[in-house]
C-alpha angles and dihedrals in degrees: 000000000000120000117253122249089253091058092047093052092049092045092051091045091051091048091051092048092050091047091050091049091051091048090049091051092050091047090050092051091049091048092051092048092050091048092050092047090050090050092051090048091050091050091050091048091051091049091051090049091052091049091050091050091049091051090050091051092049091049092049091049091050091050092047090050090052094244119142115269114254087227131208125306115272105268092205095062 
């Protein structure tokens, strides 16, 4: 016995709804992963900025104290 047109329409509608829910769940997981990666990147960038600022403060303190500057890293190495 073949399904009626009414059954086919409801079956297809249900299939579309389930597919959209699955797609929404996948999109939500991807969005959360991207947000967490962005947060980690922002934290790492802030930590690097703080380290750079600390190095600048130490260099300025050495120069004010009259100590020799540590200088830049050797560009040839």
